[in-house]
The first five atom37 places (N, CA, C, CB, O) and aatype in JSON, in Angstrom:
{
  "aatype": [12, 0, 0, 9, 15, 9, 6, 5, 6, 0, 12, 16, 10, 10, 3, 13, 16, 5, 11, 14, 2, 9, 0, 10, 10, 3, 6, 19, 19, 2, 4, 13, 18, 7, 16, 19, 7, 15, 5, 5, 5, 12, 0, 5, 1, 19, 10, 16, 5, 13, 11, 6, 8, 14, 6, 15, 17, 15, 1, 19, 3, 0, 9, 10, 6, 18, 15, 9, 2, 5, 5, 16, 11, 18, 13, 0, 10, 5, 9, 10, 6, 2, 10, 9, 1, 16, 1, 17, 11, 0, 10, 14, 1, 6, 5, 4, 6, 7, 9, 11, 11, 18, 9, 19, 7, 10, 9, 9, 11, 10, 15, 15, 7, 3, 14, 0, 5, 5, 12, 5, 6, 11, 19, 13, 10, 7, 11, 10, 2, 19, 9, 10, 19, 5, 19, 17],
  "atom_mask": [
    [1, 1, 1, 1, 1],
    [1, 1, 1, 1, 1],
    [1, 1, 1, 1, 1],
    [1, 1, 1, 1, 1],
    [1, 1, 1, 1, 1],
    [1, 1, 1, 1, 1],
    [1, 1, 1, 1, 1],
    [1, 1, 1, 1, 1],
    [1, 1, 1, 1, 1],
    [1, 1, 1, 1, 1],
    [1, 1, 1, 1, 1],
    [1, 1, 1, 1, 1],
    [1, 1, 1, 1, 1],
    [1, 1, 1, 1, 1],
    [1, 1, 1, 1, 1],
    [1, 1, 1, 1, 1],
    [1, 1, 1, 1, 1],
    [1, 1, 1, 1, 1],
    [1, 1, 1, 1, 1],
    [1, 1, 1, 1, 1],
    [1, 1, 1, 1, 1],
    [1, 1, 1, 1, 1],
    [1, 1, 1, 1, 1],
    [1, 1, 1, 1, 1],
    [1, 1, 1, 1, 1],
    [1, 1, 1, 1, 1],
    [1, 1, 1, 1, 1],
    [1, 1, 1, 1, 1],
    [1, 1, 1, 1, 1],
    [1, 1, 1, 1, 1],
    [1, 1, 1, 1, 1],
    [1, 1, 1, 1, 1],
    [1, 1, 1, 1, 1],
    [1, 1, 1, 0, 1],
    [1, 1, 1, 1, 1],
    [1, 1, 1, 1, 1],
    [1, 1, 1, 0, 1],
    [1, 1, 1, 1, 1],
    [1, 1, 1, 1, 1],
    [1, 1, 1, 1, 1],
    [1, 1, 1, 1, 1],
    [1, 1, 1, 1, 1],
    [1, 1, 1, 1, 1],
    [1, 1, 1, 1, 1],
    [1, 1, 1, 1, 1],
    [1, 1, 1, 1, 1],
    [1, 1, 1, 1, 1],
    [1, 1, 1, 1, 1],
    [1, 1, 1, 1, 1],
    [1, 1, 1, 1, 1],
    [1, 1, 1, 1, 1],
    [1, 1, 1, 1, 1],
    [1, 1, 1, 1, 1],
    [1, 1, 1, 1, 1],
    [1, 1, 1, 1, 1],
    [1, 1, 1, 1, 1],
    [1, 1, 1, 1, 1],
    [1, 1, 1, 1, 1],
    [1, 1, 1, 1, 1],
    [1, 1, 1, 1, 1],
    [1, 1, 1, 1, 1],
    [1, 1, 1, 1, 1],
    [1, 1, 1, 1, 1],
    [1, 1, 1, 1, 1],
    [1, 1, 1, 1, 1],
    [1, 1, 1, 1, 1],
    [1, 1, 1, 1, 1],
    [1, 1, 1, 1, 1],
    [1, 1, 1, 1, 1],
    [1, 1, 1, 1, 1],
    [1, 1, 1, 1, 1],
    [1, 1, 1, 1, 1],
    [1, 1, 1, 1, 1],
    [1, 1, 1, 1, 1],
    [1, 1, 1, 1, 1],
    [1, 1, 1, 1, 1],
    [1, 1, 1, 1, 1],
    [1, 1, 1, 1, 1],
    [1, 1, 1, 1, 1],
    [1, 1, 1, 1, 1],
    [1, 1, 1, 1, 1],
    [1, 1, 1, 1, 1],
    [1, 1, 1, 1, 1],
    [1, 1, 1, 1, 1],
    [1, 1, 1, 1, 1],
    [1, 1, 1, 1, 1],
    [1, 1, 1, 1, 1],
    [1, 1, 1, 1, 1],
    [1, 1, 1, 1, 1],
    [1, 1, 1, 1, 1],
    [1, 1, 1, 1, 1],
    [1, 1, 1, 1, 1],
    [1, 1, 1, 1, 1],
    [1, 1, 1, 1, 1],
    [1, 1, 1, 1, 1],
    [1, 1, 1, 1, 1],
    [1, 1, 1, 1, 1],
    [1, 1, 1, 0, 1],
    [1, 1, 1, 1, 1],
    [1, 1, 1, 1, 1],
    [1, 1, 1, 1, 1],
    [1, 1, 1, 1, 1],
    [1, 1, 1, 1, 1],
    [1, 1, 1, 1, 1],
    [1, 1, 1, 0, 1],
    [1, 1, 1, 1, 1],
    [1, 1, 1, 1, 1],
    [1, 1, 1, 1, 1],
    [1, 1, 1, 1, 1],
    [1, 1, 1, 1, 1],
    [1, 1, 1, 1, 1],
    [1, 1, 1, 1, 1],
    [1, 1, 1, 0, 1],
    [1, 1, 1, 1, 1],
    [1, 1, 1, 1, 1],
    [1, 1, 1, 1, 1],
    [1, 1, 1, 1, 1],
    [1, 1, 1, 1, 1],
    [1, 1, 1, 1, 1],
    [1, 1, 1, 1, 1],
    [1, 1, 1, 1, 1],
    [1, 1, 1, 1, 1],
    [1, 1, 1, 1, 1],
    [1, 1, 1, 1, 1],
    [1, 1, 1, 1, 1],
    [1, 1, 1, 0, 1],
    [1, 1, 1, 1, 1],
    [1, 1, 1, 1, 1],
    [1, 1, 1, 1, 1],
    [1, 1, 1, 1, 1],
    [1, 1, 1, 1, 1],
    [1, 1, 1, 1, 1],
    [1, 1, 1, 1, 1],
    [1, 1, 1, 1, 1],
    [1, 1, 1, 1, 1],
    [1, 1, 1, 1, 1]
  ],
  "atom_positions": [
    [[25.2, 115.5, 47.42], [26.19, 115.55, 48.49], [27.24, 114.45, 48.32], [25.51, 115.45, 49.86], [28.43, 114.69, 48.51]],
    [[26.8, 113.24, 47.98], [27.73, 112.12, 47.85], [28.73, 112.36, 46.73], [26.96, 110.82, 47.59], [29.9, 112.02, 46.87]],
    [[28.28, 112.94, 45.61], [29.18, 113.22, 44.49], [30.26, 114.21, 44.9], [28.4, 113.76, 43.29], [31.41, 114.1, 44.47]],
    [[29.9, 115.2, 45.74], [30.88, 116.18, 46.19], [31.94, 115.52, 47.07], [30.18, 117.32, 46.96], [33.12, 115.81, 46.92]],
    [[31.54, 114.63, 47.97], [32.52, 113.97, 48.83], [33.41, 113.02, 48.03], [31.81, 113.21, 49.95], [34.59, 112.88, 48.35]],
    [[32.86, 112.38, 47.02], [33.67, 111.52, 46.16], [34.71, 112.36, 45.42], [32.78, 110.76, 45.14], [35.87, 111.97, 45.32]],
    [[34.29, 113.5, 44.92], [35.23, 114.37, 44.22], [36.31, 114.88, 45.17], [34.5, 115.55, 43.57], [37.49, 114.91, 44.8]],
    [[35.93, 115.27, 46.37], [36.92, 115.73, 47.35], [37.91, 114.62, 47.68], [36.22, 116.23, 48.63], [39.11, 114.87, 47.79]],
    [[37.41, 113.42, 47.84], [38.3, 112.28, 48.12], [39.23, 112.03, 46.94], [37.47, 111.0, 48.43], [40.43, 111.79, 47.12]],
    [[38.69, 112.09, 45.73], [39.51, 111.87, 44.54], [40.6, 112.94, 44.4], [38.64, 111.86, 43.28], [41.7, 112.65, 43.94]],
    [[40.28, 114.16, 44.81], [41.26, 115.24, 44.73], [42.46, 115.01, 45.65], [40.6, 116.57, 45.06], [43.52, 115.6, 45.44]],
    [[42.3, 114.16, 46.66], [43.44, 113.87, 47.55], [44.56, 113.15, 46.79], [42.98, 113.02, 48.74], [45.7, 113.13, 47.25]],
    [[44.22, 112.56, 45.65], [45.26, 111.92, 44.82], [46.29, 112.94, 44.33], [44.61, 111.2, 43.63], [47.41, 112.58, 43.98]],
    [[45.89, 114.2, 44.3], [46.77, 115.24, 43.78], [47.69, 115.82, 44.85], [45.95, 116.36, 43.17], [48.49, 116.71, 44.57]],
    [[47.58, 115.32, 46.09], [48.47, 115.75, 47.17], [49.68, 114.83, 47.19], [47.73, 115.74, 48.55], [49.64, 113.74, 47.76]],
    [[50.75, 115.29, 46.56], [51.94, 114.45, 46.41], [52.83, 114.46, 47.66], [52.74, 114.92, 45.22], [53.92, 113.88, 47.64]],
    [[52.38, 115.11, 48.73], [53.1, 115.03, 50.0], [52.63, 113.83, 50.81], [52.9, 116.32, 50.81], [53.26, 113.47, 51.8]],
    [[51.53, 113.2, 50.38], [50.97, 112.05, 51.07], [51.32, 110.76, 50.33], [49.44, 112.19, 51.19], [51.66, 110.78, 49.15]],
    [[51.24, 109.65, 51.05], [51.44, 108.34, 50.44], [50.34, 108.11, 49.4], [51.42, 107.2, 51.53], [49.18, 108.44, 49.64]],
    [[50.69, 107.55, 48.24], [49.67, 107.36, 47.21], [48.61, 106.34, 47.62], [50.31, 106.92, 45.91], [48.91, 105.29, 48.19]],
    [[47.37, 106.67, 47.31], [46.24, 105.77, 47.59], [45.88, 105.09, 46.27], [45.01, 106.55, 48.19], [45.06, 105.59, 45.51]],
    [[46.49, 103.96, 46.02], [46.33, 103.27, 44.74], [44.91, 102.71, 44.59], [47.37, 102.12, 44.62], [44.37, 102.7, 43.49]],
    [[44.32, 102.27, 45.66], [42.94, 101.77, 45.59], [41.99, 102.89, 45.16], [42.49, 101.19, 46.95], [41.07, 102.66, 44.37]],
    [[42.21, 104.08, 45.67], [41.39, 105.23, 45.26], [41.63, 105.57, 43.8], [41.69, 106.46, 46.16], [40.69, 105.89, 43.07]],
    [[42.88, 105.51, 43.36], [43.18, 105.76, 41.95], [42.47, 104.73, 41.07], [44.71, 105.72, 41.69], [41.92, 105.08, 40.03]],
    [[42.46, 103.47, 41.49], [41.72, 102.44, 40.76], [40.24, 102.8, 40.66], [41.88, 101.06, 41.46], [39.62, 102.63, 39.61]],
    [[39.68, 103.3, 41.76], [38.27, 103.7, 41.75], [38.01, 104.84, 40.77], [37.82, 104.11, 43.16], [37.01, 104.84, 40.05]],
    [[38.91, 105.82, 40.75], [38.73, 106.96, 39.84], [38.84, 106.49, 38.38], [39.79, 108.07, 40.14], [38.06, 106.92, 37.53]],
    [[39.79, 105.63, 38.1], [39.92, 105.09, 36.74], [38.67, 104.29, 36.37], [41.2, 104.2, 36.62], [38.16, 104.42, 35.26]],
    [[38.18, 103.48, 37.29], [36.94, 102.73, 37.04], [35.78, 103.69, 36.79], [36.61, 101.81, 38.23], [34.94, 103.44, 35.92]],
    [[35.73, 104.77, 37.53], [34.69, 105.78, 37.36], [34.78, 106.41, 35.98], [34.78, 106.86, 38.46], [33.77, 106.66, 35.32]],
    [[36.0, 106.68, 35.54], [36.2, 107.28, 34.22], [35.72, 106.35, 33.11], [37.68, 107.63, 34.02], [35.03, 106.79, 32.18]],
    [[36.07, 105.08, 33.2], [35.72, 104.13, 32.14], [34.34, 103.52, 32.3], [36.75, 103.04, 32.08], [33.78, 102.99, 31.34]],
    [[33.78, 103.58, 33.52], [32.54, 102.85, 33.76], [31.31, 103.7, 34.02], [0.0, 0.0, 0.0], [30.23, 103.16, 34.27]],
    [[31.44, 105.02, 33.95], [30.29, 105.88, 34.19], [30.17, 106.89, 33.05], [30.4, 106.61, 35.55], [31.02, 106.96, 32.16]],
    [[29.11, 107.67, 33.1], [28.91, 108.75, 32.14], [28.49, 110.0, 32.91], [27.82, 108.37, 31.06], [28.19, 109.95, 34.1]],
    [[28.5, 111.11, 32.22], [28.0, 112.34, 32.82], [28.99, 112.98, 33.78], [0.0, 0.0, 0.0], [30.2, 112.96, 33.55]],
    [[28.44, 113.55, 34.86], [29.25, 114.35, 35.77], [30.31, 113.52, 36.5], [28.36, 115.04, 36.78], [31.4, 114.02, 36.77]],
    [[30.01, 112.28, 36.82], [31.01, 111.43, 37.49], [32.2, 111.16, 36.57], [30.38, 110.09, 37.93], [33.35, 111.21, 36.99]],
    [[31.91, 110.88, 35.31], [32.98, 110.63, 34.36], [33.81, 111.9, 34.15], [32.41, 110.14, 33.02], [35.04, 111.84, 34.06]],
    [[33.15, 113.04, 34.08], [33.86, 114.31, 33.91], [34.75, 114.61, 35.12], [32.87, 115.46, 33.71], [35.88, 115.07, 34.95]],
    [[34.26, 114.35, 36.32], [35.06, 114.54, 37.52], [36.28, 113.64, 37.48], [34.23, 114.25, 38.78], [37.39, 114.09, 37.78]],
    [[36.09, 112.37, 37.12], [37.2, 111.42, 37.04], [38.21, 111.88, 36.0], [36.68, 110.01, 36.71], [39.41, 111.79, 36.23]],
    [[37.73, 112.37, 34.87], [38.63, 112.85, 33.83], [39.46, 114.04, 34.32], [37.84, 113.24, 32.58], [40.66, 114.12, 34.05]],
    [[38.82, 114.97, 35.03], [39.54, 116.13, 35.58], [40.65, 115.69, 36.52], [38.58, 117.08, 36.32], [41.79, 116.16, 36.43]],
    [[40.32, 114.78, 37.42], [41.3, 114.31, 38.4], [42.44, 113.57, 37.7], [40.63, 113.38, 39.44], [43.61, 113.81, 38.01]],
    [[42.12, 112.7, 36.76], [43.16, 111.93, 36.06], [44.05, 112.84, 35.22], [42.52, 110.87, 35.18], [45.26, 112.63, 35.15]],
    [[43.46, 113.84, 34.58], [44.25, 114.77, 33.78], [45.19, 115.58, 34.67], [43.33, 115.72, 32.99], [46.37, 115.74, 34.35]],
    [[44.68, 116.07, 35.79], [45.52, 116.84, 36.71], [46.63, 115.96, 37.3], [44.67, 117.45, 37.84], [47.76, 116.41, 37.47]],
    [[46.29, 114.73, 37.6], [47.29, 113.8, 38.13], [48.38, 113.57, 37.09], [46.64, 112.46, 38.53], [49.57, 113.65, 37.41]],
    [[47.98, 113.28, 35.87], [48.94, 112.99, 34.81], [49.84, 114.19, 34.51], [48.21, 112.57, 33.54], [51.02, 114.01, 34.2]],
    [[49.29, 115.39, 34.61], [50.06, 116.6, 34.29], [50.91, 117.11, 35.45], [49.12, 117.69, 33.86], [51.72, 118.01, 35.27]],
    [[50.73, 116.54, 36.64], [51.52, 116.97, 37.8], [52.99, 116.61, 37.57], [50.98, 116.31, 39.11], [53.29, 115.5, 37.15]],
    [[53.92, 117.53, 37.86], [55.33, 117.27, 37.6], [55.91, 116.09, 38.39], [56.12, 118.5, 37.92], [56.94, 115.55, 38.02]],
    [[55.26, 115.7, 39.46], [55.75, 114.58, 40.28], [54.99, 113.28, 40.03], [55.66, 114.93, 41.74], [55.26, 112.27, 40.69]],
    [[54.06, 113.28, 39.09], [53.24, 112.07, 38.87], [54.1, 110.86, 38.51], [52.22, 112.33, 37.76], [53.76, 109.73, 38.87]],
    [[55.19, 111.08, 37.8], [56.04, 109.96, 37.39], [56.62, 109.22, 38.6], [57.18, 110.45, 36.49], [56.94, 108.03, 38.51]],
    [[56.75, 109.92, 39.72], [57.32, 109.28, 40.91], [56.35, 108.29, 41.55], [57.71, 110.34, 41.94], [56.72, 107.57, 42.48]],
    [[55.12, 108.25, 41.08], [54.11, 107.32, 41.6], [53.94, 106.09, 40.72], [52.77, 108.03, 41.74], [53.22, 105.16, 41.08]],
    [[54.59, 106.08, 39.57], [54.38, 105.01, 38.6], [54.72, 103.64, 39.18], [55.22, 105.26, 37.34], [53.96, 102.68, 39.0]],
    [[55.84, 103.52, 39.87], [56.21, 102.21, 40.41], [55.19, 101.68, 41.4], [57.58, 102.28, 41.08], [54.85, 100.5, 41.39]],
    [[54.68, 102.56, 42.28], [53.66, 102.14, 43.25], [52.37, 101.74, 42.54], [53.37, 103.26, 44.26], [51.72, 100.77, 42.93]],
    [[52.01, 102.48, 41.51], [50.79, 102.15, 40.76], [50.94, 100.78, 40.09], [50.49, 103.24, 39.69], [50.04, 99.95, 40.17]],
    [[52.07, 100.57, 39.44], [52.28, 99.3, 38.75], [52.35, 98.13, 39.73], [53.55, 99.36, 37.9], [51.93, 97.02, 39.41]],
    [[52.88, 98.37, 40.9], [53.04, 97.32, 41.9], [51.73, 96.98, 42.61], [54.07, 97.74, 42.92], [51.45, 95.8, 42.85]],
    [[50.94, 97.97, 42.94], [49.8, 97.75, 43.83], [48.43, 97.86, 43.18], [49.87, 98.7, 44.95], [47.43, 97.46, 43.79]],
    [[48.34, 98.37, 41.98], [47.04, 98.48, 41.33], [46.53, 97.09, 40.93], [47.13, 99.39, 40.09], [47.3, 96.22, 40.54]],
    [[45.22, 96.92, 41.04], [44.6, 95.66, 40.62], [43.84, 95.85, 39.3], [43.64, 95.13, 41.71], [43.14, 94.95, 38.84]],
    [[43.99, 97.02, 38.71], [43.23, 97.39, 37.52], [44.2, 97.57, 36.34], [42.4, 98.68, 37.76], [45.11, 98.4, 36.41]],
    [[44.01, 96.82, 35.27], [44.88, 96.94, 34.1], [44.82, 98.34, 33.48], [44.51, 95.91, 33.05], [45.83, 98.84, 32.98]],
    [[43.66, 98.96, 33.52], [43.54, 100.31, 32.95], [44.33, 101.32, 33.78], [42.06, 100.73, 32.88], [44.89, 102.27, 33.22]],
    [[44.38, 101.14, 35.08], [45.18, 102.02, 35.93], [46.66, 101.81, 35.65], [44.88, 101.76, 37.43], [47.43, 102.77, 35.6]],
    [[47.06, 100.57, 35.47], [48.47, 100.29, 35.15], [48.85, 100.91, 33.81], [48.72, 98.76, 35.12], [49.94, 101.45, 33.66]],
    [[47.96, 100.83, 32.84], [48.22, 101.43, 31.53], [48.32, 102.96, 31.67], [47.11, 101.04, 30.52], [49.16, 103.59, 31.02]],
    [[47.47, 103.53, 32.5], [47.52, 104.97, 32.8], [48.9, 105.32, 33.36], [46.4, 105.36, 33.81], [49.47, 106.34, 32.97]],
    [[49.43, 104.5, 34.25], [50.76, 104.74, 34.82], [51.84, 104.69, 33.75], [51.07, 103.71, 35.92], [52.77, 105.49, 33.76]],
    [[51.7, 103.76, 32.82], [52.68, 103.68, 31.73], [52.61, 104.9, 30.82], [52.46, 102.4, 30.91], [53.63, 105.32, 30.27]],
    [[51.43, 105.46, 30.65], [51.3, 106.69, 29.88], [52.04, 107.84, 30.56], [49.81, 107.07, 29.69], [52.67, 108.66, 29.9]],
    [[51.97, 107.89, 31.88], [52.71, 108.91, 32.64], [54.2, 108.73, 32.43], [52.35, 108.84, 34.14], [54.92, 109.69, 32.19]],
    [[54.67, 107.49, 32.53], [56.09, 107.19, 32.35], [56.54, 107.53, 30.93], [56.37, 105.72, 32.65], [57.62, 108.1, 30.74]],
    [[55.72, 107.2, 29.96], [56.06, 107.5, 28.57], [56.14, 109.02, 28.35], [55.02, 106.87, 27.62], [57.01, 109.49, 27.61]],
    [[55.25, 109.77, 28.96], [55.29, 111.22, 28.85], [56.57, 111.78, 29.48], [54.05, 111.83, 29.52], [57.17, 112.7, 28.93]],
    [[56.97, 111.24, 30.62], [58.24, 111.65, 31.25], [59.41, 111.43, 30.3], [58.48, 110.88, 32.56], [60.27, 112.3, 30.14]],
    [[59.42, 110.28, 29.67], [60.53, 109.94, 28.77], [60.54, 110.87, 27.56], [60.42, 108.48, 28.31], [61.61, 111.31, 27.12]],
    [[59.38, 111.17, 27.02], [59.29, 112.06, 25.85], [59.66, 113.5, 26.17], [57.89, 112.03, 25.29], [60.29, 114.17, 25.35]],
    [[59.3, 113.98, 27.36], [59.42, 115.4, 27.62], [60.56, 115.8, 28.56], [58.16, 115.89, 28.18], [61.08, 116.91, 28.46]],
    [[60.96, 114.9, 29.48], [61.93, 115.34, 30.49], [63.08, 114.37, 30.7], [61.24, 115.56, 31.79], [63.86, 114.54, 31.64]],
    [[63.2, 113.36, 29.87], [64.2, 112.31, 30.08], [65.61, 112.87, 30.15], [64.11, 111.28, 28.98], [66.38, 112.5, 31.04]],
    [[65.96, 113.74, 29.24], [67.34, 114.26, 29.2], [67.64, 115.21, 30.34], [67.58, 114.96, 27.87], [68.81, 115.49, 30.62]],
    [[66.6, 115.72, 31.01], [66.81, 116.64, 32.13], [66.94, 115.9, 33.47], [65.65, 117.63, 32.2], [67.37, 116.49, 34.46]],
    [[66.58, 114.62, 33.5], [66.67, 113.85, 34.74], [68.12, 113.49, 35.04], [65.81, 112.57, 34.66], [68.91, 113.3, 34.12]],
    [[68.46, 113.4, 36.32], [69.8, 112.92, 36.68], [70.01, 111.5, 36.13], [69.99, 112.94, 38.21], [69.08, 110.69, 36.13]],
    [[71.2, 111.22, 35.67], [71.5, 109.92, 35.05], [71.19, 108.76, 35.98], [72.97, 109.86, 34.63], [70.73, 107.72, 35.52]],
    [[71.44, 108.91, 37.29], [71.16, 107.8, 38.21], [69.66, 107.5, 38.28], [71.7, 108.12, 39.61], [69.27, 106.34, 38.45]],
    [[68.83, 108.51, 38.14], [67.38, 108.26, 38.1], [67.02, 107.55, 36.8], [66.58, 109.59, 38.22], [66.2, 106.62, 36.81]],
    [[67.61, 107.96, 35.71], [67.34, 107.3, 34.42], [67.74, 105.83, 34.48], [68.1, 108.01, 33.28], [67.0, 104.96, 34.02]],
    [[68.91, 105.56, 35.04], [69.37, 104.17, 35.14], [68.44, 103.35, 36.05], [70.81, 104.11, 35.67], [68.16, 102.18, 35.76]],
    [[67.97, 103.96, 37.12], [67.03, 103.28, 38.01], [65.73, 102.95, 37.32], [0.0, 0.0, 0.0], [65.17, 101.87, 37.5]],
    [[65.24, 103.88, 36.52], [64.0, 103.66, 35.77], [64.2, 102.54, 34.75], [63.54, 104.96, 35.06], [63.35, 101.67, 34.6]],
    [[65.33, 102.57, 34.05], [65.63, 101.5, 33.07], [65.64, 100.13, 33.75], [66.99, 101.76, 32.38], [65.03, 99.18, 33.26]],
    [[66.34, 100.03, 34.88], [66.44, 98.76, 35.59], [65.06, 98.3, 36.07], [67.4, 98.88, 36.79], [64.74, 97.11, 36.01]],
    [[64.25, 99.23, 36.52], [62.9, 98.88, 36.97], [62.08, 98.32, 35.81], [62.2, 100.12, 37.59], [61.4, 97.31, 35.97]],
    [[62.14, 98.97, 34.66], [61.38, 98.52, 33.49], [61.84, 97.13, 33.06], [61.54, 99.51, 32.32], [61.01, 96.25, 32.8]],
    [[63.15, 96.93, 32.98], [63.69, 95.62, 32.58], [63.24, 94.55, 33.58], [65.24, 95.67, 32.5], [62.81, 93.47, 33.17]],
    [[63.34, 94.84, 34.86], [62.93, 93.88, 35.88], [61.45, 93.53, 35.78], [0.0, 0.0, 0.0], [61.07, 92.37, 35.94]],
    [[60.63, 94.53, 35.51], [59.19, 94.29, 35.38], [58.89, 93.45, 34.15], [58.43, 95.63, 35.31], [58.04, 92.56, 34.2]],
    [[59.55, 93.73, 33.05], [59.36, 92.93, 31.82], [59.76, 91.48, 32.07], [60.18, 93.52, 30.65], [59.05, 90.56, 31.66]],
    [[60.89, 91.28, 32.72], [61.35, 89.92, 33.01], [60.35, 89.21, 33.92], [62.75, 89.94, 33.67], [60.0, 88.05, 33.68]],
    [[59.89, 89.9, 34.95], [58.92, 89.31, 35.88], [57.65, 88.9, 35.16], [58.59, 90.31, 37.01], [57.14, 87.79, 35.36]],
    [[57.12, 89.77, 34.31], [55.88, 89.47, 33.6], [56.08, 88.39, 32.53], [55.32, 90.74, 32.95], [55.19, 87.57, 32.3]],
    [[57.24, 88.39, 31.9], [57.5, 87.44, 30.82], [57.78, 86.03, 31.33], [58.67, 87.91, 30.0], [57.57, 85.06, 30.61]],
    [[58.24, 85.93, 32.55], [58.58, 84.61, 33.07], [57.47, 84.03, 33.94], [59.86, 84.68, 33.88], [57.65, 83.0, 34.59]],
    [[56.34, 84.67, 33.94], [55.21, 84.21, 34.75], [54.33, 83.21, 34.02], [0.0, 0.0, 0.0], [54.72, 82.63, 33.01]],
    [[53.17, 83.03, 34.55], [52.16, 82.13, 34.02], [51.74, 82.57, 32.61], [50.94, 82.08, 34.97], [51.43, 83.74, 32.4]],
    [[51.73, 81.64, 31.63], [51.34, 82.0, 30.26], [49.94, 82.61, 30.17], [51.41, 80.78, 29.37], [49.7, 83.5, 29.35]],
    [[49.02, 82.15, 31.0], [47.67, 82.73, 31.0], [47.72, 84.18, 31.46], [46.72, 81.91, 31.89], [47.01, 85.03, 30.92]],
    [[48.55, 84.46, 32.45], [48.72, 85.83, 32.94], [49.36, 86.69, 31.86], [49.57, 85.84, 34.24], [49.0, 87.86, 31.7]],
    [[50.32, 86.12, 31.13], [50.97, 86.86, 30.05], [49.96, 87.27, 28.98], [52.1, 86.02, 29.42], [50.02, 88.39, 28.47]],
    [[49.06, 86.38, 28.65], [48.03, 86.71, 27.65], [47.13, 87.82, 28.16], [47.2, 85.46, 27.3], [46.72, 88.7, 27.4]],
    [[46.81, 87.78, 29.45], [45.94, 88.78, 30.05], [46.62, 90.15, 30.06], [45.56, 88.36, 31.48], [45.96, 91.18, 29.96]],
    [[47.95, 90.16, 30.17], [48.69, 91.41, 30.26], [49.46, 91.72, 28.97], [49.66, 91.37, 31.44], [50.46, 92.45, 29.0]],
    [[49.01, 91.19, 27.87], [49.71, 91.34, 26.59], [49.86, 92.81, 26.19], [48.96, 90.58, 25.5], [50.95, 93.23, 25.8]],
    [[48.8, 93.6, 26.28], [48.86, 95.02, 25.9], [49.8, 95.77, 26.84], [47.45, 95.65, 25.93], [50.6, 96.59, 26.41]],
    [[49.68, 95.48, 28.13], [50.53, 96.1, 29.14], [52.0, 95.79, 28.88], [50.14, 95.62, 30.55], [52.84, 96.68, 28.91]],
    [[52.31, 94.53, 28.61], [53.68, 94.11, 28.32], [54.19, 94.75, 27.03], [53.76, 92.59, 28.21], [55.35, 95.15, 26.96]],
    [[53.33, 94.86, 26.03], [53.71, 95.52, 24.79], [54.06, 96.98, 25.02], [0.0, 0.0, 0.0], [55.04, 97.48, 24.46]],
    [[53.28, 97.66, 25.84], [53.56, 99.07, 26.16], [54.87, 99.2, 26.92], [52.4, 99.67, 26.98], [55.64, 100.12, 26.68]],
    [[55.13, 98.27, 27.84], [56.4, 98.28, 28.57], [57.58, 98.12, 27.61], [56.41, 97.18, 29.63], [58.6, 98.78, 27.77]],
    [[57.43, 97.24, 26.64], [58.5, 97.03, 25.67], [58.75, 98.29, 24.84], [58.15, 95.86, 24.75], [59.9, 98.62, 24.55]],
    [[57.69, 98.98, 24.45], [57.83, 100.25, 23.71], [58.6, 101.27, 24.56], [56.44, 100.81, 23.31], [59.48, 101.96, 24.06]],
    [[58.25, 101.35, 25.82], [58.92, 102.3, 26.72], [60.39, 101.92, 26.88], [58.23, 102.33, 28.1], [61.25, 102.8, 26.91]],
    [[60.67, 100.64, 26.99], [62.06, 100.18, 27.11], [62.89, 100.61, 25.9], [62.12, 98.64, 27.27], [64.02, 101.07, 26.05]],
    [[62.33, 100.46, 24.73], [63.04, 100.89, 23.51], [63.28, 102.4, 23.53], [62.22, 100.51, 22.23], [64.34, 102.86, 23.11]],
    [[62.32, 103.17, 24.03], [62.47, 104.63, 24.08], [63.59, 105.07, 25.02], [61.16, 105.27, 24.52], [64.25, 106.07, 24.75]],
    [[63.83, 104.34, 26.1], [64.85, 104.76, 27.06], [66.22, 104.22, 26.72], [64.47, 104.31, 28.44], [67.21, 104.69, 27.28]],
    [[66.31, 103.27, 25.83], [67.61, 102.7, 25.5], [68.24, 103.41, 24.41], [67.5, 101.29, 25.15], [69.34, 103.06, 24.0]]
  ]
}
């Protein structure tokens, strides 16, 4: 019974009419990387459906801002990278410029912070730099 309620709760992440629950997304990502069997499969289903949702890219900024999990943040960057690869030229130019400015601002914020924090977020920062090159 508990596994069913967890799955139902996780499925609420796919309701893009609601405010994103970043803490729940962190839990699902933790479940994916930290469990095996049916729980991991459920987490994979939810994460795959989330990533493939046409509006998932609109949640990237909230995920990057409020997630406390580096793996969740990396997941968000994968969504952003997929948007850039597949739909970048179809987006309105003002949205593209907003995304570029957001990426640049985030890189500057992370790069000018505590050196220990920079080392901890090295992979994340590297991925952000790759995405920045793709949009420029």
